[in-house]
Residue frames as a rotation matrix with the C-alpha (Angstrom) as fourth column:
MET 1
-0.393 -0.791 0.469 9.07
0.702 0.072 0.709 20.36
-0.595 0.607 0.527 13.73
GLU 2
-0.464 0.165 -0.870 8.87
-0.429 -0.902 0.057 23.05
-0.775 0.400 0.489 11.10
PRO 3
0.622 0.780 -0.071 6.60
-0.414 0.250 -0.875 22.57
-0.665 0.574 0.478 8.04
GLY 4
0.317 -0.568 -0.760 9.67
-0.923 -0.001 -0.385 22.04
0.218 0.823 -0.524 5.86
HIS 5
-0.699 -0.566 0.436 10.71
-0.675 0.724 -0.142 19.01
-0.235 -0.394 -0.888 7.91
TRP 6
-0.093 0.763 0.640 7.29
-0.107 0.631 -0.768 17.40
-0.990 -0.140 0.023 7.45
VAL 7
0.701 0.265 -0.662 7.36
-0.642 -0.171 -0.748 18.23
-0.311 0.949 0.050 3.74
PHE 8
-0.250 -0.896 -0.366 10.73
-0.951 0.299 -0.082 16.45
0.183 0.327 -0.927 3.48
LEU 9
-0.724 0.020 0.689 9.38
-0.325 0.872 -0.367 13.37
-0.608 -0.490 -0.625 5.27
HIS 10
0.343 0.938 0.056 6.24
-0.257 0.151 -0.954 13.43
-0.903 0.313 0.293 3.14
ILE 11
0.499 -0.244 -0.831 8.34
-0.866 -0.118 -0.485 13.51
0.021 0.963 -0.270 -0.04
LEU 12
-0.613 -0.781 0.118 10.60
-0.789 0.614 -0.038 10.70
-0.042 -0.117 -0.992 1.21
LEU 13
-0.335 0.573 0.748 7.57
-0.156 0.749 -0.644 8.47
-0.929 -0.332 -0.161 1.84
LEU 14
0.695 0.632 -0.342 6.25
-0.404 -0.049 -0.913 9.15
-0.595 0.773 0.221 -1.67
VAL 15
0.175 -0.720 -0.671 9.62
-0.969 -0.005 -0.247 8.52
0.174 0.694 -0.699 -3.33
PHE 16
-0.772 -0.478 0.419 10.25
-0.577 0.804 -0.144 5.27
-0.268 -0.353 -0.897 -1.45
TRP 17
-0.010 0.874 0.486 6.68
-0.208 0.474 -0.856 4.17
-0.978 -0.109 0.177 -2.06
LEU 18
0.766 0.332 -0.551 6.75
-0.560 -0.080 -0.825 4.72
-0.317 0.940 0.125 -5.83
GLY 19
-0.036 -0.889 -0.456 10.31
-0.974 0.134 -0.184 3.43
0.225 0.437 -0.871 -6.24
THR 20
-0.759 -0.281 0.587 9.91
-0.492 0.839 -0.234 0.23
-0.426 -0.466 -0.775 -4.27
ASP 21
0.254 0.913 0.319 6.50
-0.232 0.378 -0.896 -0.51
-0.939 0.153 0.308 -5.79
LEU 22
0.592 -0.124 -0.796 8.14
-0.806 -0.096 -0.584 -0.27
-0.004 0.988 -0.157 -9.20
GLY 23
-0.516 -0.856 -0.035 10.77
-0.848 0.517 -0.114 -2.78
0.116 -0.029 -0.993 -8.07
VAL 24
-0.438 0.473 0.765 8.09
-0.247 0.754 -0.608 -5.19
-0.865 -0.455 -0.213 -6.87
LEU 25
0.613 0.740 -0.275 6.27
-0.431 0.023 -0.902 -4.81
-0.662 0.672 0.333 -10.19
ILE 26
0.213 -0.618 -0.757 9.40
-0.945 0.065 -0.319 -5.54
0.247 0.783 -0.570 -12.26
LEU 27
-0.769 -0.545 0.334 10.31
-0.625 0.752 -0.211 -8.61
-0.137 -0.371 -0.919 -10.19
ALA 28
-0.146 0.804 0.576 6.75
-0.229 0.539 -0.810 -9.98
-0.962 -0.250 0.106 -10.23
ARG 29
0.722 0.411 -0.557 6.51
-0.599 -0.032 -0.800 -9.63
-0.346 0.911 0.223 -14.01
ALA 30
-0.182 -0.863 -0.471 9.92
-0.942 0.291 -0.169 -11.28
0.283 0.413 -0.866 -14.42
ALA 31
-0.662 -0.053 0.748 8.66
-0.481 0.795 -0.370 -14.23
-0.575 -0.605 -0.551 -12.35
ARG 32
0.473 0.879 -0.051 6.07
-0.536 0.241 -0.809 -14.87
-0.699 0.410 0.586 -15.08
ARG 33
0.133 -0.487 -0.863 8.80
-0.983 0.047 -0.178 -16.00
0.127 0.872 -0.472 -17.47
SER 34
0.879 0.304 0.367 8.46
-0.358 0.929 0.088 -19.72
-0.315 -0.209 0.926 -18.06
ASP 35
0.688 -0.681 -0.250 11.92
-0.012 0.334 -0.943 -19.86
0.725 0.652 0.221 -19.69
LEU 36
-0.126 -0.709 0.694 13.54
-0.842 -0.293 -0.452 -19.29
0.524 -0.641 -0.560 -16.29
SER 37
-0.553 -0.114 -0.826 14.26
0.210 0.940 -0.270 -22.15
0.807 -0.322 -0.496 -13.93
PHE 38
0.522 0.803 -0.288 12.13
0.474 0.007 0.880 -22.63
0.709 -0.596 -0.377 -10.84
PRO 39
0.094 -0.518 -0.850 14.95
0.969 -0.147 0.197 -21.55
-0.227 -0.843 0.488 -8.45
GLN 40
-0.858 -0.413 0.306 15.40
0.489 -0.839 0.237 -18.35
0.159 0.353 0.922 -10.46
ARG 41
-0.232 0.865 0.445 11.70
0.084 -0.438 0.895 -17.58
0.969 0.245 0.028 -10.42
ALA 42
0.502 0.393 -0.770 11.44
0.745 0.257 0.616 -18.42
0.440 -0.883 -0.164 -6.70
VAL 43
-0.402 -0.733 -0.549 14.23
0.885 -0.466 -0.027 -15.95
-0.236 -0.497 0.835 -5.92
LEU 44
-0.794 0.170 0.584 12.46
0.200 -0.835 0.513 -13.24
0.575 0.524 0.628 -7.92
VAL 45
0.278 0.961 -0.005 9.25
0.207 -0.054 0.977 -13.77
0.938 -0.273 -0.214 -5.95
GLN 46
0.288 -0.241 -0.927 11.17
0.950 0.198 0.244 -13.90
0.124 -0.950 0.286 -2.67
TYR 47
-0.747 -0.640 -0.183 12.86
0.653 -0.758 -0.015 -10.56
-0.129 -0.131 0.983 -3.30
ALA 48
-0.496 0.661 0.563 9.60
0.101 -0.600 0.793 -9.03
0.862 0.451 0.231 -4.53
MET 49
0.506 0.719 -0.476 7.99
0.528 0.179 0.831 -9.96
0.683 -0.671 -0.289 -1.19
ILE 50
-0.079 -0.610 -0.789 10.91
0.976 -0.209 0.064 -8.47
-0.204 -0.765 0.611 0.77
ILE 51
-0.917 -0.293 0.272 10.85
0.365 -0.892 0.267 -5.20
0.164 0.344 0.925 -1.19
ASP 52
-0.177 0.951 0.253 7.05
0.341 -0.182 0.922 -5.07
0.923 0.249 -0.292 -0.89
ILE 53
0.051 0.149 -0.988 7.49
0.998 0.017 0.054 -4.38
0.025 -0.989 -0.148 2.82
LEU 54
-0.789 -0.528 -0.313 8.69
0.553 -0.833 0.011 -0.81
-0.267 -0.165 0.950 2.10
PRO 55
-0.722 0.580 0.377 5.61
-0.098 -0.626 0.774 0.52
0.684 0.522 0.509 0.26
ARG 56
0.227 0.811 -0.539 3.45
0.560 0.344 0.754 -0.97
0.797 -0.473 -0.376 3.02
VAL 57
-0.224 -0.383 -0.896 5.51
0.949 -0.294 -0.111 0.87
-0.221 -0.876 0.429 5.63
CYS 58
-0.979 -0.141 0.147 5.07
0.181 -0.930 0.319 4.10
0.091 0.339 0.936 3.64
LEU 59
-0.250 0.962 0.105 1.32
0.127 -0.075 0.989 3.56
0.960 0.261 -0.104 3.57
THR 60
0.252 0.378 -0.891 1.14
0.881 0.291 0.373 3.04
0.400 -0.879 -0.260 7.33
LEU 61
-0.332 -0.512 -0.792 3.08
0.828 -0.560 0.015 6.25
-0.451 -0.651 0.610 8.09
SER 62
-0.697 -0.042 0.716 1.69
0.576 -0.628 0.524 8.56
0.427 0.777 0.462 5.39
PHE 63
0.327 0.914 0.238 -1.47
0.545 -0.389 0.743 9.67
0.772 -0.113 -0.626 7.19
ALA 64
0.607 -0.133 -0.783 0.29
0.747 -0.238 0.620 10.57
-0.269 -0.962 -0.045 10.44
VAL 65
-0.513 -0.851 -0.115 3.06
0.717 -0.499 0.487 12.47
-0.471 0.167 0.866 8.63
GLY 66
-0.544 0.367 0.755 0.51
0.564 -0.507 0.652 14.17
0.622 0.780 0.068 6.38
LEU 67
0.580 0.776 -0.250 -1.58
0.690 -0.303 0.657 15.21
0.434 -0.554 -0.711 9.39
HIS 68
0.223 -0.599 -0.769 1.47
0.721 -0.430 0.544 16.86
-0.656 -0.676 0.336 10.98
LEU 69
-0.753 -0.504 0.424 2.30
0.652 -0.480 0.587 18.57
-0.092 0.718 0.690 7.68
ALA 70
-0.094 0.808 0.582 -1.25
0.603 -0.419 0.679 19.93
0.792 0.415 -0.448 7.35
ALA 71
0.724 0.390 -0.569 -1.28
0.687 -0.332 0.647 21.15
0.063 -0.859 -0.508 10.95
SER 72
-0.050 -0.828 -0.558 2.18
0.703 -0.426 0.570 22.74
-0.710 -0.364 0.603 10.90
SER 73
-0.797 -0.200 0.569 1.26
0.586 -0.485 0.650 24.53
0.146 0.851 0.504 7.63
GLY 74
-0.831 0.484 -0.275 -1.91
-0.217 -0.737 -0.640 25.94
-0.512 -0.472 0.717 9.21
TRP 75
-0.715 0.583 -0.386 -4.36
-0.418 0.087 0.904 24.12
0.561 0.808 0.181 6.97
VAL 76
0.315 0.808 -0.498 -6.02
0.143 0.478 0.866 22.21
0.938 -0.344 0.035 9.82
SER 77
-0.370 -0.387 0.845 -6.12
-0.769 -0.383 -0.512 22.39
0.521 -0.839 -0.156 13.62
PRO 78
0.244 0.478 -0.844 -6.63
0.005 0.870 0.494 18.85
0.970 -0.125 0.209 14.89
PRO 79
0.767 0.050 0.640 -6.75
-0.627 -0.151 0.764 18.12
0.135 -0.987 -0.085 18.65
PRO 80
-0.234 -0.943 0.235 -3.75
-0.969 0.245 0.016 16.36
-0.073 -0.224 -0.972 20.23
VAL 81
0.014 0.283 0.959 -5.73
-0.339 0.904 -0.262 13.12
-0.941 -0.322 0.108 20.44
ALA 82
0.924 0.325 -0.202 -5.86
-0.281 0.219 -0.934 13.03
-0.259 0.920 0.294 16.61
PHE 83
0.217 -0.930 -0.298 -2.07
-0.861 -0.038 -0.507 12.99
0.460 0.367 -0.808 16.37
ALA 84
-0.420 -0.372 0.828 -1.85
-0.793 0.595 -0.135 10.34
-0.442 -0.713 -0.545 19.07
ALA 85
0.442 0.682 0.583 -4.46
-0.255 0.719 -0.647 8.17
-0.860 0.137 0.491 17.34
ALA 86
0.848 -0.139 -0.512 -2.72
-0.516 0.009 -0.857 8.49
0.123 0.990 -0.064 13.95
TRP 87
-0.138 -0.989 -0.060 0.65
-0.900 0.151 -0.410 7.39
0.414 -0.003 -0.910 15.37
ILE 88
-0.318 0.069 0.945 -0.78
-0.656 0.704 -0.272 4.62
-0.684 -0.707 -0.179 17.55
ILE 89
0.742 0.637 0.210 -2.67
-0.257 0.559 -0.789 3.14
-0.620 0.531 0.578 14.60
GLY 90
0.665 -0.545 -0.511 0.36
-0.643 -0.069 -0.763 3.50
0.381 0.835 -0.396 12.36
LEU 91
-0.360 -0.868 0.342 2.73
-0.923 0.276 -0.268 1.81
0.139 -0.412 -0.901 14.84
LEU 92
-0.065 0.410 0.910 0.30
-0.482 0.785 -0.389 -0.99
-0.874 -0.464 0.147 15.61
TRP 93
0.905 0.382 -0.187 -0.14
-0.320 0.323 -0.891 -1.57
-0.280 0.866 0.414 11.90
LEU 94
0.202 -0.920 -0.335 3.66
-0.853 0.002 -0.521 -1.72
0.481 0.391 -0.785 11.50
ALA 95
-0.468 -0.328 0.821 3.75
-0.771 0.606 -0.197 -4.35
-0.433 -0.725 -0.536 14.25
LEU 96
0.466 0.716 0.520 1.09
-0.279 0.677 -0.682 -6.34
-0.840 0.173 0.515 12.41
LEU 97
0.828 -0.207 -0.521 3.05
-0.524 0.045 -0.851 -6.14
0.200 0.977 -0.071 9.14
TYR 98
-0.248 -0.956 0.157 6.18
-0.941 0.199 -0.273 -7.34
0.230 -0.215 -0.949 10.93
ALA 99
-0.279 0.219 0.935 4.27
-0.535 0.773 -0.341 -10.25
-0.797 -0.595 -0.099 12.42
LEU 100
0.798 0.601 -0.042 2.77
-0.317 0.360 -0.878 -11.05
-0.512 0.714 0.478 9.01
HIS 101
0.469 -0.696 -0.544 6.21
-0.762 -0.008 -0.647 -11.10
0.446 0.718 -0.535 7.41
LYS 102
-0.505 -0.728 0.464 7.75
-0.863 0.427 -0.269 -13.27
-0.002 -0.536 -0.844 10.13
ALA 103
-0.084 0.574 0.815 4.81
-0.433 0.715 -0.548 -15.72
-0.897 -0.399 0.189 9.99
GLU 104
0.226 0.143 -0.963 5.31
-0.974 0.062 -0.220 -16.43
0.028 0.988 0.153 6.28
GLY 105
-0.291 -0.308 -0.906 4.98
-0.492 0.860 -0.134 -20.19
0.820 0.407 -0.402 5.74
THR 106
-0.999 -0.002 -0.051 3.42
0.044 0.467 -0.883 -20.85
0.026 -0.884 -0.466 9.16
PRO 107
-0.342 0.938 -0.067 -0.21
0.896 0.346 0.277 -21.52
0.283 0.035 -0.958 10.19
ARG 108
-0.106 0.280 -0.954 -0.35
0.663 -0.695 -0.278 -18.03
-0.741 -0.662 -0.112 11.78
HIS 109
-0.918 -0.393 -0.056 0.12
0.232 -0.646 0.727 -16.28
-0.322 0.654 0.684 8.45
ALA 110
-0.492 0.799 0.345 -3.50
0.617 0.041 0.786 -16.64
0.614 0.600 -0.513 7.30
GLY 111
0.346 0.643 -0.683 -4.82
0.937 -0.267 0.224 -15.04
-0.038 -0.718 -0.695 10.49
TYR 112
-0.274 -0.520 -0.809 -2.42
0.438 -0.816 0.376 -12.12
-0.856 -0.252 0.452 10.28
ALA 113
-0.949 -0.078 0.306 -3.24
0.315 -0.290 0.904 -11.64
0.018 0.954 0.300 6.59
THR 114
-0.085 0.992 0.094 -6.96
0.828 0.018 0.560 -11.54
0.554 0.126 -0.823 7.35
ALA 115
0.327 0.147 -0.933 -6.38
0.808 -0.555 0.196 -9.02
-0.490 -0.819 -0.300 10.16
ASN 116
-0.671 -0.663 -0.332 -4.30
0.349 -0.678 0.647 -6.88
-0.654 0.318 0.686 7.79
LEU 117
-0.753 0.460 0.471 -7.03
0.469 -0.127 0.874 -6.85
0.462 0.879 -0.120 5.15
ALA 118
0.247 0.896 -0.368 -9.71
0.920 -0.098 0.380 -6.03
0.305 -0.432 -0.849 7.75
LEU 119
0.031 -0.331 -0.943 -7.63
0.647 -0.713 0.272 -3.16
-0.762 -0.619 0.192 9.16
GLN 120
-0.919 -0.391 0.053 -7.03
0.277 -0.543 0.793 -1.73
-0.282 0.743 0.607 5.67
ALA 121
-0.404 0.845 0.350 -10.74
0.664 0.007 0.748 -1.90
0.629 0.534 -0.564 4.88
LEU 122
0.398 0.562 -0.725 -11.65
0.914 -0.311 0.261 -0.18
-0.078 -0.767 -0.637 8.13
LEU 123
-0.236 -0.584 -0.777 -9.05
0.446 -0.776 0.447 2.56
-0.864 -0.241 0.443 7.77
GLY 124
-0.913 -0.116 0.390 -9.80
0.407 -0.262 0.875 3.04
0.001 0.958 0.287 4.07
ALA 125
-0.022 0.984 0.177 -13.51
0.835 -0.079 0.544 3.47
0.550 0.160 -0.820 4.74
GLY 126
0.392 0.134 -0.910 -12.73
0.793 -0.550 0.260 5.94
-0.466 -0.824 -0.322 7.54
VAL 127
-0.565 -0.702 -0.433 -10.36
0.343 -0.677 0.651 8.04
-0.750 0.219 0.624 5.43
ILE 128
-0.753 0.381 0.537 -12.76
0.535 -0.120 0.836 8.08
0.384 0.917 -0.113 2.48
GLY 129
0.280 0.915 -0.289 -15.53
0.922 -0.173 0.346 9.16
0.267 -0.364 -0.892 4.83
LEU 130
0.089 -0.346 -0.934 -13.36
0.578 -0.746 0.332 12.03
-0.811 -0.569 0.134 6.09
GLY 131
-0.867 -0.495 0.057 -12.59
0.304 -0.436 0.847 13.07
-0.395 0.752 0.528 2.53
VAL 132
-0.449 0.787 0.423 -16.18
0.700 0.015 0.714 12.98
0.555 0.617 -0.558 1.35
ALA 133
0.432 0.620 -0.655 -17.46
0.897 -0.367 0.245 14.83
-0.089 -0.693 -0.715 4.42
SER 134
-0.222 -0.602 -0.767 -14.76
0.447 -0.762 0.469 17.48
-0.866 -0.238 0.439 3.98
LEU 135
-0.916 -0.078 0.393 -15.60
0.398 -0.276 0.875 17.96
0.040 0.958 0.284 0.30
LEU 136
-0.051 0.986 0.159 -19.22
0.750 -0.067 0.658 18.49
0.659 0.153 -0.736 1.36
GLY 137
-0.193 -0.135 0.972 -18.09
-0.211 -0.962 -0.176 21.11
0.958 -0.239 0.157 3.88
SER 138
0.705 0.530 0.471 -18.78
-0.564 0.017 0.825 19.15
0.430 -0.848 0.311 7.06
GLY 139
0.728 -0.501 -0.469 -15.46
0.549 0.835 -0.041 17.36
0.412 -0.227 0.882 7.61
PRO 140
0.657 -0.508 -0.558 -12.25
0.452 -0.327 0.830 18.26
-0.604 -0.797 0.015 9.44
PHE 141
-0.473 -0.857 0.203 -10.35
0.668 -0.198 0.717 19.22
-0.575 0.475 0.666 6.30
PRO 142
-0.273 0.351 -0.896 -11.00
-0.405 -0.887 -0.224 22.35
-0.873 0.302 0.384 4.19
ALA 143
0.612 0.550 0.568 -13.09
0.337 0.469 -0.816 21.59
-0.716 0.691 0.102 1.12
GLY 144
0.731 -0.397 -0.555 -10.93
-0.675 -0.543 -0.500 21.66
-0.102 0.740 -0.665 -2.00
TRP 145
0.253 -0.711 -0.656 -7.52
-0.598 0.418 -0.684 20.21
0.760 0.565 -0.319 -2.77
LEU 146
-0.673 -0.550 0.494 -6.75
-0.721 0.341 -0.603 18.96
0.163 -0.762 -0.626 0.74
ALA 147
0.056 0.775 0.630 -10.07
-0.665 0.500 -0.555 17.17
-0.745 -0.388 0.543 1.08
GLY 148
0.759 0.166 -0.629 -9.48
-0.633 0.411 -0.656 15.72
0.150 0.896 0.417 -2.40
LYS 149
-0.273 -0.934 -0.231 -6.07
-0.720 0.357 -0.595 14.41
0.638 0.004 -0.770 -1.29
VAL 150
-0.581 0.086 0.809 -7.65
-0.700 0.455 -0.551 12.71
-0.415 -0.886 -0.204 1.72
LEU 151
0.519 0.850 0.091 -10.34
-0.637 0.456 -0.622 11.10
-0.570 0.264 0.778 -0.43
LEU 152
0.584 -0.358 -0.728 -7.82
-0.614 0.392 -0.685 9.78
0.531 0.848 0.009 -2.98
PHE 153
-0.543 -0.799 0.258 -5.59
-0.760 0.338 -0.555 8.50
0.357 -0.498 -0.791 -0.18
GLY 154
-0.128 0.587 0.800 -8.53
-0.714 0.505 -0.485 6.51
-0.689 -0.633 0.354 1.16
LEU 155
0.810 0.433 -0.395 -8.93
-0.581 0.499 -0.643 4.83
-0.081 0.751 0.656 -2.24
VAL 156
-0.082 -0.928 -0.362 -5.29
-0.820 0.269 -0.505 3.67
0.566 0.256 -0.783 -2.03
PHE 157
-0.456 -0.046 0.889 -6.25
-0.746 0.564 -0.354 1.37
-0.485 -0.824 -0.292 0.87
PHE 158
0.491 0.763 0.419 -8.73
-0.380 0.621 -0.686 -0.49
-0.784 0.178 0.595 -1.29
CYS 159
0.667 -0.385 -0.638 -6.29
-0.631 0.165 -0.758 -0.81
0.398 0.908 -0.133 -4.20
SER 160
-0.434 -0.851 0.296 -3.83
-0.868 0.307 -0.390 -2.31
0.241 -0.426 -0.872 -1.72
ILE 161
-0.090 0.507 0.857 -6.49
-0.574 0.677 -0.461 -4.80
-0.814 -0.533 0.230 -0.59
MET 162
0.848 0.485 -0.214 -7.17
-0.426 0.383 -0.820 -5.80
-0.316 0.786 0.532 -4.19
ILE 163
0.135 -0.882 -0.451 -3.46
-0.839 0.140 -0.525 -6.38
0.527 0.449 -0.721 -4.84
ASP 164
-0.614 -0.363 0.701 -3.32
-0.739 0.576 -0.349 -8.78
-0.278 -0.732 -0.622 -1.87
LEU 165
0.224 0.810 0.542 -6.47
-0.416 0.582 -0.699 -10.59
-0.881 -0.069 0.467 -2.96
GLU 166
0.833 0.092 -0.546 -5.41
-0.554 0.161 -0.817 -10.89
0.013 0.983 0.185 -6.61
PHE 167
-0.044 -0.968 -0.246 -1.94
-0.860 0.162 -0.484 -12.14
0.508 0.190 -0.840 -5.63
ARG 168
0.174 0.151 0.973 -3.20
-0.851 0.520 0.071 -14.94
-0.495 -0.841 0.219 -3.39
PRO 169
0.964 0.249 0.095 -3.12
-0.176 0.862 -0.475 -17.66
-0.200 0.441 0.875 -6.11
MET 170
0.446 -0.857 -0.257 0.61
-0.693 -0.149 -0.705 -17.07
0.566 0.492 -0.661 -6.62
GLY 171
-0.209 -0.565 0.798 1.68
-0.945 0.325 -0.018 -19.10
-0.250 -0.759 -0.602 -3.56
PRO 172
0.352 0.388 0.852 -0.26
-0.227 0.918 -0.324 -22.28
-0.908 -0.079 0.411 -4.44
ALA 173
0.979 0.008 -0.202 0.77
-0.201 0.132 -0.971 -21.94
0.019 0.991 0.131 -8.09
PHE 174
0.190 -0.981 -0.043 4.45
-0.849 -0.142 -0.509 -21.75
0.493 0.133 -0.860 -7.21
ALA 175
-0.123 -0.165 0.978 4.06
-0.755 0.655 0.015 -24.69
-0.644 -0.737 -0.206 -4.82
ARG 176
0.755 0.429 0.496 2.66
0.014 0.746 -0.666 -26.74
-0.656 0.510 0.557 -7.71
LEU 177
0.807 -0.509 -0.300 5.43
-0.475 -0.257 -0.842 -25.42
0.352 0.821 -0.449 -10.00
ALA 178
-0.059 -0.885 0.462 8.02
-0.997 0.075 0.016 -26.75
-0.049 -0.459 -0.887 -7.54
THR 179
-0.230 0.031 0.973 6.52
-0.402 0.907 -0.124 -30.24
-0.886 -0.419 -0.196 -7.45
GLU 180
0.518 0.590 0.620 4.89
0.317 0.541 -0.779 -30.68
-0.795 0.600 0.093 -10.86
GLY 181
-0.621 -0.733 0.278 7.12
0.591 -0.205 0.780 -28.52
-0.514 0.649 0.561 -13.03
SER 182
-0.671 0.324 -0.667 5.90
-0.474 -0.879 0.050 -26.04
-0.570 0.350 0.744 -15.62
THR 183
-0.519 0.601 0.608 2.55
0.788 0.612 0.068 -26.83
-0.332 0.514 -0.791 -17.25
PRO 184
-0.660 0.304 0.687 0.25
0.337 -0.698 0.632 -24.62
0.672 0.649 0.358 -19.37
GLU 185
0.422 0.885 -0.199 -2.33
0.571 -0.089 0.816 -24.61
0.704 -0.457 -0.543 -16.57
ILE 186
0.331 -0.372 -0.867 0.14
0.884 -0.199 0.423 -23.49
-0.330 -0.907 0.263 -13.88
GLU 187
-0.744 -0.657 0.120 1.73
0.649 -0.669 0.363 -20.87
-0.159 0.348 0.924 -16.15
ALA 188
-0.293 0.719 0.630 -1.71
0.427 -0.491 0.759 -19.50
0.856 0.491 -0.163 -16.98
VAL 189
0.651 0.499 -0.572 -2.50
0.710 -0.133 0.691 -19.08
0.269 -0.856 -0.441 -13.27
ILE 190
-0.097 -0.787 -0.609 0.82
0.842 -0.391 0.372 -17.29
-0.531 -0.477 0.701 -12.66
ARG 191
-0.816 -0.212 0.538 0.37
0.523 -0.666 0.532 -14.95
0.246 0.715 0.654 -15.64
ARG 192
0.061 0.944 0.326 -3.23
0.460 -0.316 0.830 -14.19
0.886 0.099 -0.453 -14.76
THR 193
0.535 0.108 -0.838 -2.36
0.845 -0.096 0.527 -13.54
-0.024 -0.990 -0.142 -11.11
VAL 194
-0.458 -0.798 -0.392 0.45
0.724 -0.591 0.355 -11.12
-0.515 -0.121 0.848 -11.92
ASP 195
-0.752 0.156 0.641 -1.48
0.463 -0.568 0.681 -9.34
0.470 0.808 0.355 -14.65
ARG 196
0.340 0.940 0.022 -4.51
0.587 -0.230 0.776 -8.75
0.735 -0.251 -0.630 -12.45
ALA 197
0.403 -0.260 -0.878 -2.39
0.836 -0.286 0.468 -7.48
-0.373 -0.922 0.102 -9.57
VAL 198
-0.658 -0.732 0.177 -0.54
0.731 -0.565 0.383 -5.13
-0.181 0.382 0.906 -11.92
VAL 199
-0.121 0.713 0.691 -3.82
0.578 -0.515 0.633 -3.38
0.807 0.476 -0.350 -12.76
TRP 200
0.819 0.491 -0.297 -4.23
0.499 -0.353 0.791 -2.37
0.284 -0.796 -0.534 -9.13
VAL 201
-0.010 -0.893 -0.449 -0.58
0.834 -0.256 0.489 -1.39
-0.552 -0.370 0.747 -8.80
GLY 202
-0.651 -0.183 0.737 -1.16
0.669 -0.597 0.443 0.93
0.359 0.781 0.511 -11.75
ALA 203
0.405 0.869 0.285 -4.22
0.500 -0.471 0.727 2.35
0.766 -0.152 -0.625 -10.03
ILE 204
0.621 -0.250 -0.743 -2.13
0.705 -0.238 0.668 3.13
-0.344 -0.939 0.028 -6.93
TYR 205
-0.508 -0.849 0.144 0.44
0.813 -0.418 0.405 4.89
-0.284 0.323 0.903 -9.12
ILE 206
-0.312 0.480 0.820 -2.30
0.539 -0.621 0.569 7.05
0.783 0.619 -0.065 -10.65
LEU 207
0.730 0.642 -0.232 -3.72
0.519 -0.301 0.800 7.86
0.444 -0.705 -0.554 -7.22
LEU 208
0.306 -0.690 -0.656 -0.31
0.793 -0.197 0.577 8.72
-0.527 -0.696 0.487 -5.72
LEU 209
-0.679 -0.547 0.489 0.61
0.732 -0.551 0.401 10.95
0.050 0.630 0.775 -8.67
SER 210
0.059 0.795 0.603 -2.76
0.458 -0.559 0.692 12.69
0.887 0.235 -0.397 -8.39
ILE 211
0.775 0.170 -0.609 -2.25
0.632 -0.178 0.754 13.16
0.020 -0.969 -0.245 -4.65
ALA 212
-0.185 -0.934 -0.305 1.23
0.837 -0.313 0.449 14.58
-0.515 -0.172 0.840 -5.27
PHE 213
-0.556 0.041 0.830 -0.15
0.631 -0.630 0.453 16.94
0.541 0.776 0.324 -7.94
LEU 214
0.541 0.822 0.181 -2.85
0.446 -0.462 0.767 18.26
0.714 -0.334 -0.616 -5.60
GLY 215
0.642 -0.334 -0.690 -0.30
0.687 -0.149 0.711 18.78
-0.340 -0.931 0.134 -2.83
ALA 216
-0.421 -0.906 0.037 2.15
0.810 -0.357 0.466 20.58
-0.409 0.226 0.884 -5.09
VAL 217
-0.693 0.187 0.696 -0.20
0.460 -0.628 0.627 22.72
0.555 0.755 0.349 -7.15
LYS 218
-0.679 0.512 -0.526 -3.04
0.509 -0.187 -0.840 23.20
-0.528 -0.838 -0.134 -4.62
PRO 219
-0.819 0.369 0.441 -5.66
0.283 -0.409 0.868 24.05
0.500 0.835 0.231 -7.27
């Protein structure tokens, strides 16, 4: 495809990522409201989890699309195996996310969730390594704005991991809310869980806006 086609896909991924993440954030914060009934709050969390699939899909595809964009624009010249690896990893990760979503509420969910966190940590460390090496002049990307984009993108993986870790108490808290009703202790857990996760969502927003700025301005 022409560079313009990859630019279009790259922009679409960014738009859907930022937009759907904002929807997840709004729904999660609304679920903190103790004045709502449990069924209302449960629906908010349920829809937040459904919408949360889209930014995860955008994350899995961004590197492969970005690699094609960089190559078609003449900024890098990766071997064919690099494209194949990027797409294979992305598609396998999509399959894992699908399995994770379908296993919600089953014993298999914990195993899939652990595998997802491990994969994100591995990929994040690899992408950060590529970015740092490129900034130092020994990596596959030209030192400067493109290497900076790669480095910042690697940091997104770890912010995503922290969101998952910070949000883990929400499930048990809502299970208790369903059986015990609202108590100050349960409400404190829910508020603390959402507030801590929001910090990392904000970090991803800052990183994505910085990445978009570098890609648009190319300083």
